N, CA, C and O of each residue as an XYZ file, in Angstrom:
288
protein
N     -29.419     19.400     22.855
C     -28.715     18.137     23.022
C     -28.483     17.459     21.669
O     -27.407     16.922     21.409
N     -29.498     17.493     20.819
C     -29.381     16.861     19.510
C     -28.325     17.560     18.667
O     -27.576     16.911     17.937
N     -28.264     18.902     18.768
C     -27.293     19.647     17.982
C     -25.858     19.283     18.372
O     -24.985     19.158     17.512
N     -25.624     19.116     19.676
C     -24.291     18.748     20.156
C     -23.903     17.369     19.635
O     -22.766     17.161     19.212
N     -24.840     16.429     19.663
C     -24.559     15.081     19.166
C     -24.306     15.085     17.660
O     -23.449     14.347     17.173
N     -25.041     15.903     16.929
C     -24.850     15.965     15.484
C     -23.488     16.557     15.123
O     -22.796     16.054     14.239
N     -23.119     17.619     15.810
C     -21.811     18.243     15.549
C     -20.684     17.288     15.924
O     -19.704     17.166     15.189
N     -20.815     16.614     17.057
C     -19.776     15.673     17.464
C     -19.709     14.474     16.512
O     -18.631     13.922     16.292
N     -20.842     14.072     15.951
C     -20.861     12.982     14.972
C     -20.041     13.351     13.729
O     -19.251     12.547     13.235
N     -20.238     14.563     13.240
C     -19.497     15.017     12.066
C     -18.012     15.139     12.399
O     -17.167     14.716     11.610
N     -17.688     15.707     13.546
C     -16.297     15.898     13.945
C     -15.584     14.560     14.115
O     -14.464     14.398     13.631
N     -16.211     13.598     14.793
C     -15.605     12.284     14.988
C     -15.461     11.571     13.648
O     -14.464     10.889     13.410
N     -16.455     11.725     12.772
C     -16.380     11.103     11.458
C     -15.220     11.627     10.631
O     -14.528     10.851      9.971
N     -14.999     12.935     10.659
C     -13.882     13.531      9.921
C     -12.551     13.067     10.503
O     -11.629     12.744      9.755
N     -12.444     13.032     11.834
C     -11.214     12.543     12.464
C     -10.956     11.081     12.120
O      -9.815     10.696     11.867
N     -12.003     10.267     12.109
C     -11.858      8.854     11.796
C     -11.385      8.654     10.359
O     -10.512      7.825     10.102
N     -11.951      9.402      9.434
C     -11.524      9.320      8.037
C     -10.063      9.734      7.909
O      -9.294      9.083      7.202
N      -9.673     10.816      8.589
C      -8.292     11.295      8.507
C      -7.308     10.271      9.063
O      -6.261     10.029      8.464
N      -7.637      9.671     10.204
C      -6.738      8.694     10.824
C      -6.602      7.457      9.937
O      -5.511      6.899      9.823
N      -7.683      7.027      9.315
C      -7.623      5.858      8.430
C      -6.774      6.166      7.195
O      -5.989      5.323      6.761
N      -6.924      7.348      6.634
C      -6.169      7.696      5.429
C      -4.680      7.888      5.702
O      -3.861      7.690      4.805
N      -4.317      8.271      6.926
C      -2.914      8.492      7.267
C      -2.161      7.173      7.434
O      -0.944      7.133      7.252
N      -2.864      6.099      7.776
C      -2.200      4.839      8.084
C      -1.426      4.291      6.897
O      -1.739      4.575      5.741
N      -0.417      3.503      7.209
C       0.470      2.919      6.211
C      -0.269      1.841      5.412
O      -0.915      0.961      5.981
N      -0.162      1.927      4.105
C      -0.832      0.966      3.256
C       0.142      0.014      2.582
O      -0.250     -0.697      1.657
N       1.378     -0.023      3.005
C       2.373     -0.876      2.368
C       2.431     -2.251      3.026
O       3.516     -2.746      3.334
N       1.295     -2.856      3.239
C       1.234     -4.186      3.815
C       1.336     -5.180      2.660
O       0.507     -5.173      1.751
N       2.343     -6.020      2.702
C       2.568     -6.966      1.618
C       2.479     -8.393      2.137
O       2.837     -8.677      3.280
N       2.004     -9.266      1.296
C       1.941    -10.680      1.629
C       3.266    -11.319      1.255
O       3.696    -11.248      0.104
N       3.907    -11.939      2.225
C       5.209    -12.547      1.978
C       4.999    -13.987      1.534
O       4.683    -14.854      2.348
N       5.175    -14.237      0.245
C       4.994    -15.577     -0.294
C       6.296    -16.350     -0.388
O       6.288    -17.514     -0.788
N       7.419    -15.730     -0.029
C       8.702    -16.415     -0.120
C       8.858    -17.455      0.972
O       9.576    -18.438      0.790
N       8.210    -17.260      2.080
C       8.311    -18.196      3.188
C       7.138    -19.156      3.127
O       6.017    -18.791      3.483
N       7.381    -20.369      2.684
C       6.326    -21.381      2.608
C       6.459    -22.376      3.752
O       6.261    -23.576      3.562
N       6.788    -21.892      4.916
C       7.023    -22.777      6.054
C       5.738    -23.101      6.811
O       5.795    -23.669      7.902
N       4.603    -22.758      6.261
C       3.355    -23.131      6.904
C       2.659    -21.997      7.615
O       1.493    -22.147      7.980
N       3.301    -20.888      7.827
C       2.658    -19.782      8.525
C       3.282    -18.457      8.159
O       4.390    -18.394      7.627
N       2.570    -17.431      8.444
C       3.095    -16.097      8.165
C       3.756    -15.573      9.427
O       3.321    -15.873     10.539
N       4.794    -14.798      9.249
C       5.466    -14.204     10.395
C       4.567    -13.149     11.017
O       3.918    -12.368     10.320
N       4.543    -13.142     12.315
C       3.732    -12.164     13.034
C       4.507    -10.861     13.143
O       5.661    -10.843     13.570
N       3.859     -9.777     12.754
C       4.503     -8.475     12.874
C       3.815     -7.672     13.958
O       2.610     -7.801     14.176
N       4.584     -6.851     14.628
C       4.024     -6.014     15.679
C       4.054     -4.563     15.236
O       4.944     -4.139     14.498
N       3.076     -3.821     15.694
C       3.010     -2.403     15.381
C       3.852     -1.651     16.408
O       3.829     -1.959     17.600
N       4.592     -0.665     15.922
C       5.455      0.110     16.809
C       5.310      1.582     16.509
O       5.004      1.969     15.381
N       5.526      2.391     17.504
C       5.586      3.841     17.338
C       4.290      4.454     16.848
O       3.212      4.198     17.384
N       4.425      5.277     15.806
C       3.273      6.020     15.288
C       2.223      5.096     14.699
O       1.032      5.401     14.752
N       2.648      3.967     14.138
C       1.700      3.015     13.576
C       0.766      2.460     14.660
O      -0.429      2.280     14.425
N       1.315      2.194     15.831
C       0.514      1.686     16.938
C      -0.437      2.762     17.459
O      -1.585      2.470     17.795
N       0.040      4.000     17.525
C      -0.810      5.104     17.979
C      -1.983      5.299     17.025
O      -3.118      5.474     17.466
N      -1.713      5.270     15.708
C      -2.786      5.424     14.733
C      -3.764      4.263     14.790
O      -4.969      4.462     14.641
N      -3.262      3.053     15.003
C      -4.133      1.885     15.118
C      -5.062      2.012     16.323
O      -6.264      1.769     16.219
N      -4.496      2.395     17.465
C      -5.303      2.560     18.668
C      -6.286      3.726     18.536
O      -7.412      3.650     19.028
N      -5.857      4.805     17.870
C      -6.747      5.947     17.648
C      -7.919      5.550     16.758
O      -9.036      6.027     16.959
N      -7.679      4.687     15.781
C      -8.755      4.213     14.914
C      -9.780      3.420     15.714
O     -10.984      3.578     15.511
N      -9.318      2.580     16.608
C     -10.227      1.780     17.429
C     -11.050      2.679     18.346
O     -12.264      2.507     18.461
N     -10.398      3.632     18.996
C     -11.099      4.533     19.923
C     -12.110      5.404     19.175
O     -13.246      5.557     19.621
N     -11.703      5.970     18.048
C     -12.616      6.828     17.288
C     -13.789      6.029     16.727
O     -14.907      6.539     16.656
N     -13.548      4.793     16.333
C     -14.643      3.952     15.842
C     -15.653      3.677     16.943
O     -16.861      3.741     16.717
N     -15.157      3.371     18.134
C     -16.061      3.123     19.258
C     -16.845      4.385     19.614
O     -18.049      4.318     19.861
N     -16.168      5.535     19.641
C     -16.862      6.794     19.921
C     -17.918      7.097     18.864
O     -19.007      7.572     19.189
N     -17.602      6.824     17.606
C     -18.550      7.059     16.521
C     -19.793      6.186     16.678
O     -20.914      6.653     16.478
N     -19.594      4.924     17.034
C     -20.731      4.010     17.224
C     -21.577      4.443     18.415
O     -22.803      4.486     18.312
N     -20.952      4.762     19.533
C     -21.704      5.180     20.719
C     -22.436      6.490     20.479
O     -23.568      6.661     20.932
N     -21.806      7.410     19.775
C     -22.449      8.679     19.465
C     -23.635      8.465     18.527
O     -24.667      9.121     18.669
N     -23.489      7.552     17.573
C     -24.593      7.244     16.659
C     -25.769      6.644     17.418
O     -26.922      6.995     17.167
N     -25.478      5.748     18.337
C     -26.551      5.147     19.144
C     -27.220      6.180     20.028
O     -28.442      6.166     20.175
N     -26.447      7.074     20.619
C     -27.029      8.127     21.452
C     -27.894      9.066     20.621
O     -28.966      9.483     21.061
N     -27.436      9.393     19.440
C     -28.204     10.257     18.545
C     -29.501      9.570     18.124
O     -30.542     10.219     18.021
N     -29.443      8.272     17.884
C     -30.639      7.519     17.525
C     -31.635      7.477     18.676
O     -32.836      7.630     18.458
N     -31.154      7.272     19.893
C     -32.039      7.155     21.042
C     -32.648      8.484     21.451
O     -33.784      8.526     21.923
N     -31.902      9.578     21.275
C     -32.400     10.895     21.673
C     -33.438     11.421     20.695
O     -34.426     12.033     21.102
N     -33.217     11.184     19.407
C     -34.145     11.747     18.422
C     -35.379     10.903     18.215
O     -36.243     11.259     17.413
């Protein structure tokens, strides 16, 4: 049981790193609009899929870490 959790921990960790590195890093602060607030942007297409995959993989990584801690 411990071996399965350890292997899955490494696999989820590698997937999480890959998904984070693939995401778009061209987020810029728009200082031209001084109207009191920033415009809200929505994620679409592949950006939304990668964002949701990051959340799911992070949750799986945390739960797997807790299970590994409790079993060992």
